[in-house]
LUMTI-282617 format. One record per residue: x, y, z of N, C-alpha, C in turn. Coordinates in steps of 0.2 Angstrom, whole numbers. Layout:
BEGIN
     nx     ny     nz    cax    cay    caz     cx     cy     cz
      X      Y      Z      X      Y      Z      X      Y      Z
...
% end
This chain:
BEGIN
     nx     ny     nz    cax    cay    caz     cx     cy     cz
    233     58    209    236     61    215    233     68    216
    232     72    210    230     79    211    223     79    214
    218     74    212    212     74    215    212     72    222
    216     67    224    217     65    231    219     71    235
    224     75    233    226     81    236    221     86    237
    217     87    232    211     92    233    206     90    238
    205     83    238    200     80    243    202     81    250
    209     80    251    212     80    258    212     87    260
    213     92    255    213     99    257    206    101    259
    201     99    256    194    101    257    192     98    264
    195     92    266    193     89    272    196     92    278
    201     96    277    205     99    283    201    103    288
    202    102    294    197    105    299    202    109    304
    200    115    305    204    120    309    199    122    315
    202    123    321    199    124    327    195    131    326
    189    131    329    185    137    328    182    139    335
    184    145    338    182    147    344    175    149    344
    172    148    350    165    151    350    165    158    350
    160    161    347    159    168    346    156    171    353
    157    178    354    154    181    359    146    180    359
    143    180    354    136    180    353    134    173    355
    138    168    353    136    161    355    136    160    362
    142    163    365    142    162    373    137    166    376
    135    172    374    130    176    377    123    172    376
    122    169    371    115    165    370    115    159    374
    121    156    375    121    150    380    120    152    387
    123    158    389    122    160    396    114    162    397
    112    166    392    105    168    393    100    162    393
    101    157    389     97    151    389     97    147    395
    104    146    397    105    142    404    101    146    410
    102    152    410     99    156    415     92    156    416
     89    156    410     82    156    409     79    149    411
     83    144    410     80    137    411     82    135    418
     86    138    422     88    136    428     82    136    433
     78    141    432     72    142    437     66    141    433
     66    137    428     59    136    424     55    132    428
     48    134    428     43    130    431     44    129    439
     46    134    442     47    134    449     41    138    453
     38    135    458     33    138    462     36    144    465
     33    150    465     36    156    468     35    155    476
     39    159    479     39    159    487     33    164    489
     28    162    491     22    167    493     21    167    500
     25    164    505     24    164    512     30    162    515
     31    164    522     37    162    525     39    154    524
     45    153    523     47    146    521     49    142    528
     45    137    528     47    132    534     52    127    532
     55    124    537     60    119    536     57    113    531
     51    111    532     48    106    528     48    108    520
     46    115    519     46    117    513     53    118    510
     57    120    514     64    121    511     67    115    509
     66    109    513     68    103    510     65    101    504
     58    102    504     54    100    498     57    104    492
     58    110    493     60    114    487     67    112    485
     72    110    489     78    107    487     77    101    483
     73     96    486     72     90    482     69     91    475
     65     96    475     61     97    468     65    101    463
     69    106    466     72    111    461     80    111    461
     83    108    466     90    108    466     93    105    460
     98    109    457    101    107    450    105    101    451
    109    100    457    113     94    458    109     88    458
    103     88    461     99     83    461     95     81    455
     94     86    451     91     85    444     96     82    440
    103     83    441    108     80    437    108     73    438
    108     71    445    109     64    447    102     60    445
     97     64    445     91     60    442     91     59    435
     94     63    431     94     62    424    100     57    423
    105     57    426    110     51    426    107     45    427
    103     44    432     99     38    434     95     36    428
     91     41    425     86     39    420     90     37    414
     96     40    412    100     38    407    102     31    408
    105     29    414    107     23    415    101     18    414
     95     19    416     90     15    415     88     14    408
     88     19    404     87     19    396     93     14    393
     99     15    395    104     11    393    103      4    395
    101      3    400     99     -4    402     94     -7    398
     89     -4    396     84     -6    392     87     -7    385
     91     -3    383     94     -3    376     99     -9    376
    102    -11    381    107    -16    381    103    -23    380
     97    -23    383     93    -30    382     92    -32    375
     92    -27    370     91    -28    363     97    -31    360
    103    -31    363    108    -34    360    108    -42    360
    104    -44    364    103    -52    365     98    -54    359
     95    -50    356     90    -52    350     95    -55    344
     92    -59    340     96    -61    334     96    -55    329
    100    -56    324    101    -51    319     97    -52    313
     93    -48    311     89    -48    305     91    -43    300
     95    -45    295     98    -40    290     94    -40    284
     91    -34    282     88    -34    276     92    -29    271
     94    -32    265     98    -28    260     95    -28    254
     97    -23    250     95    -22    243    100    -18    239
    101    -20    233    106    -17    229    105    -17    221
    109    -14    218    108    -14    210    115    -14    208
    116    -19    203    123    -20    200    122    -18    192
    128    -15    190    128    -13    183    136    -13    181
    137    -16    175    144    -16    172    143    -14    164
    149    -12    162    149    -10    155    150    -15    150
    151    -21    152    152    -27    147    149    -33    151
    149    -39    147    147    -45    150    152    -49    154
    150    -51    159    154    -56    163    154    -63    160
    158    -67    161    158    -74    158    165    -77    159
    166    -82    155    172    -86    155    172    -92    152
    178    -96    152    178   -102    148    181   -107    153
    180   -113    151    183   -119    156    189   -122    152
    194   -124    156    200   -127    153    201   -134    156
    202   -139    153    203   -145    155    209   -145    160
    209   -149    165    214   -149    170    220   -153    167
    219   -159    164    224   -163    162    227   -161    155
    222   -160    150    225   -158    143    225   -151    142
    222   -147    146    223   -139    145    218   -137    139
    214   -141    136    209   -139    131    203   -135    133
    201   -130    129    195   -126    131    189   -131    130
    185   -131    135    179   -136    134    173   -132    132
    173   -126    133    167   -122    132    169   -115    129
    165   -113    124    166   -106    121    164   -101    127
    167    -95    126    165    -90    131    158    -89    132
    155    -89    138    148    -88    139    147    -84    146
    141    -82    147    139    -78    153    133    -80    156
    132    -80    162    125    -81    165    123    -76    170
    125    -70    168    124    -64    172    122    -58    168
    117    -55    169    115    -49    165    120    -43    167
    120    -38    162    124    -32    164    121    -28    170
    114    -28    170    111    -24    175    106    -29    178
    106    -29    185    102    -33    188    101    -31    196
     96    -32    199     95    -30    206     95    -36    211
     97    -34    217     98    -40    222     94    -38    228
     91    -42    232     87    -41    238     88    -47    242
     88    -46    249     89    -52    254     86    -50    261
     84    -55    264     82    -54    271     86    -60    275
     91    -58    279     95    -64    282     94    -63    290
     92    -69    293     92    -70    300     98    -74    302
    101    -70    307    108    -73    310    108    -73    318
    110    -78    321    110    -79    328    116    -82    330
    121    -79    334    127    -82    337    126    -83    344
    127    -89    346    126    -91    353    131    -88    358
    137    -87    355    142    -84    359    141    -76    360
    138    -73    355    136    -66    355    130    -65    360
    126    -70    360    120    -69    365    123    -70    372
    127    -74    373    130    -75    380    133    -68    382
    137    -66    378    141    -59    380    136    -54    381
    131    -53    376    126    -48    377    122    -49    383
    121    -55    385    117    -56    392    121    -53    398
    127    -55    398    131    -52    404    132    -45    403
    133    -42    397    133    -35    396    127    -31    399
    121    -34    397    115    -31    399    115    -32    407
    117    -37    410    117    -37    417    122    -32    420
    127    -31    417    132    -26    420    129    -19    419
    125    -18    414    122    -11    413    116    -10    418
    113    -16    420    108    -15    425    111    -14    432
    117    -16    433    120    -14    439    122     -7    439
    124     -5    433    126      2    433    120      7    434
    114      5    432    108      9    434    107      9    442
    108      3    445    108      3    452    113      7    456
    119      7    453    124     12    455    122     19    455
    119     21    449    117     28    448    111     29    453
    107     24    455    102     25    460    105     27    467
    110     23    468    113     24    475    116     31    475
    119     33    470    122     40    470    116     45    470
    111     44    467    105     48    468    103     48    475
    102     43    478    101     42    486    105     46    490
    112     46    488    117     50    492    115     57    492
    114     60    486    112     67    485    106     69    489
    101     65    489     95     66    493     97     67    500
    101     62    503    103     62    510    107     68    511
    112     70    507    116     76    508    112     82    508
    107     82    503    102     88    503     99     90    509
     96     84    512     92     85    519     97     88    524
    103     85    524    108     87    529    110     95    528
    111     97    522    113    103    520    108    108    522
    102    107    520     96    111    521     95    112    528
     95    107    532     94    107    539     99    112    542
    106    111    540    111    115    543    110    123    541
    109    124    535    108    131    533    102    134    536
     96    130    536     90    133    539     90    136    546
     93    131    550     93    133    557     98    139    559
    103    139    555    108    145    556    105    151    553
    101    151    547     98    157    544     92    159    549
     89    154    552     83    156    556     86    160    562
     91    158    565     94    161    571     96    168    569
     99    169    563    101    176    561     95    180    560
     90    177    557     84    181    556     80    183    563
     80    179    568     77    180    574     81    186    578
     87    186    577     91    191    581     93    197    577
     91    198    571     93    203    566     91    210    569
     85    211    571     82    217    573     85    219    580
     86    214    584     89    215    591     96    217    590
     99    214    585    107    215    584    107    223    582
    103    225    577    104    232    575    103    237    580
     98    235    584     96    240    590    102    240    595
    105    234    597    110    234    602    116    237    599
    118    236    592    124    239    590    123    246    589
    117    249    587    116    256    587    118    259    594
    115    256    599    116    258    606    123    258    608
    127    252    606    134    251    607    138    257    604
    136    258    598    140    264    595    139    271    598
    133    272    600    131    278    604    135    278    611
    135    272    614    138    272    620    146    273    620
    149    270    614    156    271    613    157    279    612
    153    282    608    154    289    607    153    293    614
    148    291    618    147    295    624    153    293    629
    156    287    629    161    285    633    167    289    631
    169    290    625    175    294    623    174    302    625
    167    304    624    166    311    626    167    312    634
    165    307    638    165    307    645    173    306    647
    176    302    643    184    302    644    187    309    643
    185    312    638    188    318    636    187    324    641
    180    324    644    178    329    649    180    327    656
    183    321    657    185    319    663    179    317    668
    173    315    665    167    314    669    169    307    673
    172    303    669    174    296    673    181    295    672
    184    291    676    191    291    676    193    288    669
    199    290    666    201    287    659    202    280    659
    205    277    664    206    269    664    199    266    664
    194    268    668    188    265    668    184    266    661
    185    272    658    182    273    651    185    268    646
    192    268    646    195    263    641    194    256    642
    194    254    649    192    247    650    184    245    647
    180    250    648    173    250    646    173    249    639
    177    254    635    177    254    628    180    247    625
    185    245    628    188    239    626    183    233    627
    179    232    632    174    227    633    169    228    628
    167    234    627    161    235    622    163    233    615
    169    235    613    172    234    607    173    226    606
    175    223    611    176    215    610    169    212    609
    164    214    613    157    212    612    154    213    606
    156    219    603    153    221    596    156    217    591
    163    216    592    166    212    587    164    205    586
    163    202    592    160    195    593    153    195    590
    149    200    591    142    200    588    142    200    581
    147    204    578    147    205    571    149    198    568
    154    195    571    156    188    568    151    183    569
    147    183    574    142    178    574    136    180    569
    135    186    569    130    188    564    131    186    557
    138    188    555    140    186    548    140    179    547
    142    175    552    142    167    551    135    165    550
    130    168    553    123    165    552    120    168    546
    122    175    545    119    178    539    121    174    532
    127    171    532    129    168    526    124    162    525
    122    159    530    118    153    529    112    154    525
    109    160    525    103    162    521    105    161    513
    110    164    511    113    163    504    114    156    503
    116    152    507    117    144    506    110    141    505
    106    143    509     99    140    509     96    142    502
     97    148    500     94    150    494     97    146    488
    103    145    488    106    141    483    104    134    483
    103    131    489    100    124    489     93    123    487
     89    128    488     82    128    485     82    131    478
     88    133    475     88    135    468     83    141    468
     84    146    472     80    152    472     83    157    467
     80    160    463     83    165    458     86    171    462
     92    173    459     96    179    463     91    185    463
     92    188    469     88    194    470     81    193    473
     79    186    474     73    185    477     74    185    485
     70    189    488     70    190    495     64    185    498
     66    182    503     61    177    507     62    177    514
     57    176    518     57    176    525     56    169    528
     60    167    533     59    160    536     54    160    541
     50    155    541     45    154    546     48    153    553
     45    157    558     48    157    565     46    151    568
     49    145    567     46    139    570     49    138    577
     46    135    581     48    134    588     54    128    587
     58    129    592     64    124    592     61    117    594
     63    112    590     61    106    592     66    103    597
     63     98    601     67     95    606     72     90    602
     78     90    603     83     86    600     83     79    604
     83     74    600     84     67    603     90     66    607
     90     62    612     96     61    615    101     57    611
    107     57    613    113     54    610    112     47    610
    113     43    604    112     36    604    116     32    609
    113     27    612    117     23    616    120     17    613
    116     14    609    118      7    605    121      9    599
    128     11    599    131     13    593    133      7    589
    134      1    592    135     -5    588    130     -6    584
    124     -6    586    118     -7    582    118     -2    576
    119      4    577    119      9    572    125      8    567
    130      5    569    136      3    564    133     -2    559
    129     -7    562    127    -12    558    122     -9    553
    118     -5    555    113     -1    550    117      3    545
    122      6    547    126     10    542    129      6    537
    132      0    539    135     -5    534    130     -8    530
    124     -8    532    119    -11    528    116     -6    523
    116      0    525    112      5    521    116     10    517
    122     12    519    126     17    516    126     16    508
    124     21    504    125     21    497    132     19    494
    137     21    498    144     20    495    145     12    496
    143      9    501    144      2    502    140     -2    497
    134      0    496    129     -4    492    132     -3    484
    135      3    483    138      4    476    144     -1    475
    148     -2    481    153     -7    480    150    -14    479
    144    -16    482    141    -22    481    140    -23    473
    137    -18    470    135    -19    463    142    -19    459
    147    -15    461    153    -16    457    156    -23    457
    155    -26    463    158    -33    464    154    -37    459
    148    -36    458    144    -40    453    146    -39    446
    147    -32    445    150    -31    438    156    -34    436
    161    -34    441    167    -37    440    166    -45    439
    162    -48    443    161    -55    442    158    -56    435
    153    -52    433    150    -53    426    155    -52    420
    160    -47    422    165    -46    417    170    -52    416
    171    -56    421    175    -62    421    171    -67    417
    165    -68    419    161    -73    415    161    -71    408
    160    -65    406    160    -63    399    166    -65    396
    172    -64    399    178    -65    396    179    -73    395
    177    -77    400    177    -84    399    173    -86    394
    167    -83    393    162    -85    388    165    -84    381
    169    -79    380    172    -77    374    178    -82    372
    180    -86    377    185    -92    375    182    -98    372
    175    -98    373    171   -105    371    170   -104    363
    169   -110    360    167   -110    353    161   -106    351
    161   -102    346    155    -99    344    151   -102    339
    144   -103    340    140   -107    335    135   -102    332
    135   -101    326    130    -97    322    125   -100    318
    119    -98    319    114   -101    315    112    -95    310
    111    -97    303    110    -92    298    104    -95    294
     99    -90    292     94    -92    288     92    -85    284
     91    -86    278     89    -80    274     85    -81    267
     81    -76    265     78    -76    259     81    -72    254
     82    -74    248     86    -70    243     83    -70    237
     84    -64    233     81    -63    226     86    -60    222
     86    -62    216     91    -59    211     87    -58    204
     87    -52    201     83    -51    195     86    -54    189
     92    -57    190     96    -59    184     92    -65    180
     90    -63    174     86    -68    170     89    -74    168
     96    -74    168     99    -80    166     99    -86    172
     97    -84    178     97    -89    183     91    -93    182
     92    -99    184     86   -104    184     81   -103    189
     84   -101    195     79    -99    201     81    -92    203
     77    -88    202     78    -81    204     77    -79    212
     73    -84    215     72    -83    222     74    -90    226
     77    -89    232     79    -95    235     80    -94    242
     80    -99    246     80    -99    253     87   -103    255
     91    -99    260     97   -102    261     98   -102    269
    101   -107    272    102   -108    279    109   -112    280
    111   -111    286    117   -115    288    119   -114    295
    123   -118    298    126   -118    304    133   -118    304
    137   -114    308    144   -114    308    147   -113    315
    152   -116    316    156   -116    322    163   -113    322
    164   -109    326    171   -106    326    174   -105    333
    180   -107    333    184   -107    340    191   -104    339
    192    -99    342    199    -96    342    203    -99    348
    206   -105    346    210   -109    351    216   -105    354
    218   -100    351    224    -96    354    222    -92    360
    215    -91    361    213    -87    367    213    -91    373
    214    -98    372    214   -102    378    221   -101    382
    226    -98    378    232    -97    381    232    -92    387
    227    -87    386    226    -82    391    222    -84    397
    219    -90    397    215    -92    403    219    -91    410
    225    -94    411    228    -93    417    229    -85    419
    231    -81    414    231    -74    416    225    -71    418
    219    -73    414    213    -71    416    211    -73    423
    212    -79    425    210    -81    432    215    -78    437
    221    -76    436    225    -73    440    223    -65    441
    221    -62    436    219    -55    436    212    -55    440
    208    -60    439    201    -60    442    202    -61    450
    207    -65    452    208    -66    459    211    -59    462
    215    -56    458    218    -50    461    213    -44    461
    208    -44    456    203    -39    456    198    -41    462
    197    -47    463    192    -48    469    196    -46    476
    202    -47    476    205    -45    482    206    -38    483
    207    -34    477    207    -27    477    200    -24    479
    195    -27    476    188    -25    478    186    -26    485
    188    -32    488    187    -33    495    191    -28    500
    197    -27    498    201    -22    502    198    -15    502
    196    -13    496    193     -6    495    186     -6    499
    182    -12    499    176    -12    503    177    -12    510
    182    -16    513    184    -16    520    186     -9    522
    190     -6    518    193      1    520    187      6    520
    182      6    516    177     10    516    172      8    522
    171      2    523    167      0    529    170      3    536
    177      3    536    180      5    542    179     13    542
    180     16    537    178     23    536    171     25    539
    166     21    536    159     22    538    159     21    546
    161     16    549    161     15    556    164     20    560
    170     23    557    173     28    561    169     34    560
    166     36    554    162     42    554    156     41    558
    153     36    559    147     35    563    149     36    571
    155     33    573    157     34    580    159     42    581
    162     45    577    164     52    577    158     56    577
    153     54    573    147     58    572    143     57    579
    142     51    582    139     51    588    142     55    594
    149     55    594    152     58    599    151     66    598
    152     68    592    151     75    590    144     77    592
    139     73    591    132     75    593    131     75    600
    134     71    604    134     71    611    137     78    614
    143     79    611    146     86    613    142     92    611
    139     91    605    135     97    603    129     98    608
    126     93    610    120     93    615    123     97    621
    129     95    624    131     98    630    133    105    628
    136    107    623    137    114    621    131    118    621
    126    115    618    119    119    618    116    120    625
    117    115    629    114    116    636    118    121    639
    125    121    638    129    127    642    127    133    639
    126    134    632    125    140    629    118    143    631
    113    138    632    106    140    634    106    143    641
    110    139    645    110    142    652    114    149    652
    119    149    649    123    156    649    119    161    646
    115    160    641    111    165    638    105    167    642
    103    162    646     98    164    651    100    169    657
    107    167    659    110    171    664    111    178    661
    114    179    655    115    185    652    109    189    651
    104    186    649     97    190    649     95    192    655
     95    188    660     93    190    667     97    196    670
    104    196    668    108    201    670    107    207    667
    106    207    660    104    213    656     98    216    659
     92    212    660     86    215    662     87    218    669
     91    215    674     92    218    680     96    224    680
    101    225    676    105    231    675    101    236    672
     97    234    667     92    239    664     87    242    668
     85    238    673     79    240    677     82    244    683
     89    243    685     92    247    690     96    252    688
     96    254    682    100    259    679     98    266    683
    103    270    684    102    277    687    104    282    682
    104    288    685    106    293    680    113    294    679
    117    290    682    124    291    681    126    288    674
    131    291    671    133    289    665    136    282    665
    140    281    670    143    274    670    138    269    671
    133    270    675    128    265    676    124    264    669
    123    269    665    119    268    659    124    265    654
    130    266    654    135    263    649    135    255    651
    135    254    657    136    247    660    130    243    657
    124    246    657    118    243    655    118    241    648
    121    246    644    122    244    637    127    239    635
    132    239    640    137    233    639    134    226    640
    130    226    646    127    220    648    122    218    642
    118    223    639    114    221    634    117    218    628
    123    221    626    127    218    621    130    211    623
    132    210    629    134    203    631    128    198    631
    122    201    632    116    196    632    115    194    625
    115    199    620    114    198    613    119    193    611
    126    194    613    131    189    611    129    182    613
    127    182    619    125    175    622    119    172    618
    114    176    616    109    174    612    111    171    605
    116    175    602    119    172    596    123    166    597
    126    165    602    130    159    604    125    153    605
    119    155    608    114    150    609    111    147    603
    110    152    598    107    151    592    112    147    588
    118    148    588    124    145    584    124    138    587
    124    137    594    125    131    597    119    126    595
    113    129    595    107    125    593    108    123    586
    110    127    581    111    126    574    116    120    574
    122    121    578    127    115    577    124    109    580
    120    109    585    117    103    587    112    100    582
    109    104    578    105    101    573    109     99    567
    114    102    566    119    100    561    122     93    563
    124     92    569    127     86    571    122     80    571
    116     82    573    110     77    572    109     75    565
    109     80    560    108     78    553    114     74    551
    120     76    553    126     72    550    126     65    553
    124     64    559    124     57    562    119     53    558
    113     56    557    107     53    554    109     51    547
    113     56    544    115     54    537    120     49    536
    125     48    542    129     42    541    126     36    542
    120     35    544    116     29    544    114     27    537
    113     32    532    111     30    526    103     29    525
    100     32    530     92     32    529     90     37    524
     85     35    520     82     39    515     77     44    518
     77     50    516     72     55    519     65     53    516
     65     51    510     58     48    507     60     42    504
     58     36    507     60     30    504     57     28    498
     51     31    496     49     29    489     49     34    484
     46     33    478     47     38    473     43     45    475
     46     50    474     42     57    475     42     61    470
     44     59    464     45     63    458     39     66    456
     33     63    456     27     65    454     23     70    459
     26     70    465     22     75    470     23     82    468
     18     86    469     18     93    469     22     96    475
     23    102    475     27    105    481     23    105    487
     16    106    488     13    105    494     13     98    497
     11     93    492     11     86    494     18     84    496
     24     86    493     30     84    495     32     87    502
     30     94    503     31     97    509     28     93    515
     22     91    514     18     87    519     22     80    520
     25     77    515     28     71    516     35     72    520
     38     77    518     44     79    522     43     81    529
     37     84    531     35     86    537     34     79    541
     31     75    539     30     68    542     36     65    544
     41     65    539     47     62    540     51     65    545
     52     72    545     55     75    550     52     74    557
     46     74    558     43     73    564     44     66    567
     44     61    562     46     54    565     53     54    567
     58     57    563     65     56    565     67     60    571
     63     66    573     65     70    579     61     68    585
     57     63    585     53     61    591     57     55    593
     59     56    600     62     50    603     69     49    600
     72     43    601     78     41    599     79     39    592
     85     37    590     86     34    583     82     28    582
     79     27    577     76     20    576     81     15    574
     81      9    576     86      4    575     84     -1    570
     80      0    565     79     -4    560     80     -1    553
     81     -5    548     82     -3    541     76     -1    538
     76      4    534     70      6    530     71      5    522
     77      1    521     79      0    514     76     -6    511
     75    -11    515     73    -18    513     66    -19    515
     62    -15    517     56    -16    519     55    -19    526
     49    -19    529     48    -22    535     47    -29    536
     49    -32    541     49    -40    542     41    -41    542
     39    -47    540     32    -49    541     30    -51    548
     24    -51    549     22    -53    556     22    -60    557
     22    -62    564     22    -69    565     16    -70    570
     14    -77    570      8    -79    574     11    -84    579
     11    -83    586     14    -87    591     10    -93    592
     13    -99    592     10   -105    593     14   -109    599
     11   -110    605     14   -113    610     11   -120    612
     15   -125    613     13   -131    614     18   -134    620
     15   -139    623     19   -142    629     18   -139    635
     14   -134    636     12   -130    642      5   -132    644
      4   -135    649     -3   -137    650     -7   -132    654
     -4   -128    658     -8   -123    662    -10   -117    657
    -16   -116    656    -19   -111    652    -17   -104    654
    -16   -102    660    -14    -96    663     -7    -94    661
     -3   -100    662      4    -99    661      5    -98    653
      1   -101    649      2   -100    642      0    -93    640
     -5    -90    643     -6    -83    641      0    -78    643
      3    -80    649      8    -75    651     14    -76    647
     16    -83    645     21    -84    640     20    -81    634
     14    -81    631     13    -78    624     14    -70    625
     11    -67    630     12    -60    631     20    -58    632
     24    -62    635     31    -61    636     34    -61    629
     32    -66    625     35    -67    619     33    -61    614
     27    -59    614     25    -54    610     29    -47    612
     30    -46    618     34    -40    620     41    -41    618
     44    -46    618     51    -47    616     52    -46    609
     47    -49    605     47    -49    597     46    -41    595
     41    -38    599     40    -31    597     46    -27    598
     49    -28    604     55    -24    605     61    -25    600
     61    -30    596     66    -31    591     63    -31    584
     57    -26    583     54    -25    577     52    -31    573
     49    -36    577     46    -41    573     38    -41    576
     34    -39    571     27    -38    573     23    -45    574
     18    -45    578     15    -51    580      7    -50    578
      5    -55    574     -2    -55    572     -5    -62    573
     -9    -63    577    -12    -69    579    -16    -73    573
    -19    -68    569    -23    -71    564    -19    -72    557
    -15    -67    555    -12    -67    548     -5    -68    548
     -2    -69    554      6    -69    555      8    -76    552
     14    -77    551     18    -83    549     18    -87    556
     16    -94    556     17    -98    562     24    -98    564
     25    -96    571     31    -97    574     29   -101    580
     32   -107    581     30   -112    586     36   -113    591
     33   -114    597     38   -115    603     35   -121    606
     39   -127    606     36   -133    609     41   -135    614
     38   -136    620     42   -138    626     42   -146    628
     48   -148    629     48   -155    631     53   -155    637
     50   -159    643     54   -158    649     54   -165    652
     59   -166    656     59   -173    660     64   -172    666
     63   -176    671     67   -175    677     72   -182    678
     78   -180    680     83   -186    681     87   -184    687
     87   -188    692     91   -187    698     90   -180    701
     84   -178    702     82   -172    705     83   -166    701
     85   -166    695     86   -161    690     81   -161    684
     78   -155    683     73   -154    678     77   -152    671
     76   -155    666     79   -153    659     73   -151    655
     73   -144    653     68   -141    648     71   -140    641
     68   -143    636     70   -142    629     65   -138    625
     67   -133    623     62   -129    618     64   -130    611
     59   -132    607     60   -133    600     57   -127    596
     60   -123    593     58   -117    590     57   -119    582
     52   -118    579     51   -119    572     46   -114    568
     47   -113    562     43   -109    558     41   -112    551
     35   -111    549     33   -114    543     30   -108    539
     29   -108    532     27   -103    528     20   -102    527
     16   -105    531      9   -105    530      6   -110    525
     10   -114    521      8   -119    517     11   -126    520
     13   -126    526     16   -132    529     23   -133    527
     27   -129    524     34   -130    522     38   -127    528
     42   -131    530     47   -128    536     52   -123    533
     53   -118    537     57   -113    536     64   -113    540
     63   -116    546     68   -117    550     67   -120    557
     72   -123    560     71   -126    566     77   -125    571
     76   -124    577     81   -123    582     79   -126    589
     84   -128    593     83   -131    599     87   -127    604
     84   -126    610     87   -123    616     86   -127    622
     91   -129    626     90   -133    632     93   -129    638
     89   -130    643     91   -127    650     90   -132    655
     93   -132    661     93   -136    666     91   -132    672
     86   -135    676     83   -132    682     82   -137    687
     81   -134    694     80   -139    699     73   -142    699
     72   -147    702     66   -151    702     61   -146    706
     54   -147    703     49   -143    706     50   -135    706
     53   -133    700     54   -126    699     48   -122    699
     48   -115    700     42   -111    700     41   -110    692
     34   -107    692     32   -106    685     36   -100    682
     39    -95    686     43    -90    683     49    -93    680
     52    -98    683     58   -101    680     57   -104    673
     51   -107    672     49   -110    665     48   -104    660
     45    -99    663     44    -93    658     51    -90    657
     56    -90    661     62    -87    660     66    -91    655
     65    -98    655     68   -102    650     66   -101    643
     59    -99    642     56    -97    636     59    -91    633
     59    -86    638     62    -79    635     70    -80    633
     73    -84    637     80    -86    635     81    -89    629
     76    -94    627     77    -98    621     75    -93    615
     70    -89    616     68    -84    611     74    -79    609
     77    -77    615     82    -72    614     88    -75    610
     90    -81    612     96    -84    609     95    -86    602
     89    -87    600     87    -89    593     84    -83    589
     85    -77    591     81    -71    588     84    -70    581
     91    -70    580     94    -69    574     91    -74    569
     91    -81    571     88    -86    566     81    -85    564
     77    -82    569     70    -81    568     70    -75    562
     74    -70    563     74    -65    558     76    -67    551
     81    -72    551     83    -75    545     77    -79    542
     74    -83    546     68    -87    543     63    -82    540
     61    -76    544     56    -72    541     58    -69    534
     65    -67    534     67    -64    528     67    -69    522
     68    -76    524     67    -81    518     60    -81    516
     56    -81    521     49    -81    519     46    -76    515
     49    -70    515     47    -64    511     51    -63    505
     57    -66    505     62    -65    500     65    -58    501
     66    -56    507     69    -50    509     75    -52    513
     79    -47    515     85    -48    519     84    -42    524
     86    -43    530     86    -38    536     92    -38    539
% end
């Protein structure tokens, strides 16, 4: 008991606070590593470079990237649990006397043998045993699948961080650029305004101008100065936000490149199509898809645990005991074990699985509704931001023209000069409001684009250096800001091309026109056409007249290039007898339009993708 008490006393653990030196060392180490291996800023920063720096150096993105890499490593590690167990053991045995014993007759109780032993006092043991449990293999298989889905979830979260970074950098950049453009002008106007206030008070004191006029002028000038300071501060904060997003070391001063304002795309008209894309691509919803698979695999794993377990064992053994007849031997066996009591929990497991499936579905539907609402609100906010910018742009132009006119027509009178300064302050405020409105329009555009779930860079960019990454970002921004929103997904790849085959039409000129119309229709719906290498898409016409009415039947089919059919559809239309050629062409366009979704499905099946 005394020895046990001493051992327990020696194993007692008391809390130990971190010392001041340990904390200081940690702060110093973290601060040094925050900005390690970053390319210095040697030139004015463009929007493309700002996004590239955020993607390459932002600490939040680094964290998500490491979490994704960790999940991938755990996925690789989980796969090894499916391997059989191979256990190698070695040991040494020693005792202070001989083991042994005697045999006693069961019926008469007589000793049949004198005491004897078959084991040395000192001997060594060694073995290599191979064991494989079928039940453990199945459980490990589903556990590995769950871990693989966890990696995919980590990838979706990394995608979301990349999308948010682009949006945040876009917002901070344009606001900071607006502040930089107007900084020098604001300082000059504010200096003039302060001087004008002082002269106005002096003129009021000396009765050069009426007191009421001087006070009204001072009040108007103070209001304009206050608004200018507010707008300047709002935009000035953006530069600090941009520096944090790019992970710029504190105290580093940098200048933004004075880029020309890009034309903003018009507000989207087909919001319904954008909703479909958002539901298809948003990382949050795709994460729910993987969670659903994890839940299903968890149920399968639990059901598998209720089945009998079959174990296969095989091993090589060695014992140095000299009394043994065989010191080395091979041993194997098969065993079956079944915990029948676990079957009682089967109804409860099925019930909990149904409830979990309903909960997952409800959560996914609620999230889908939130995404759709967010998209519609984002589209409306972007439309209103465009209107606000147009109004602010017109107002700024009017204020500037008024300031230029007042400045040009100023006379020697004090009130005329003070009015010129007031109009200049008003013009500067209009310029700030215009810069803020343009930044808000860019922010609304970025937010709307972000709600769609598009990836700024769809493939891996980790190996790109900063110049290469900047160029790729520039290409992406140029593509997204030209024209309207693209209405196809970049998450699952592009649909393969098709080769149009037309039969049942005898007129060669009519065939050419029909193929041209089909090509235009498919191209408008993001289905490329390649006459040589495309997947065969056949349009076969059958027609016949009965009782003065013409009946046209288009059979639409697709094969995979090896003669295997991928799909078949029929479209029927009724026309008057002796109809014009344009009427037949219209039936073909109508047939292709009505079966367009099926054609896209066939193409997806051909390439093993979904669209």
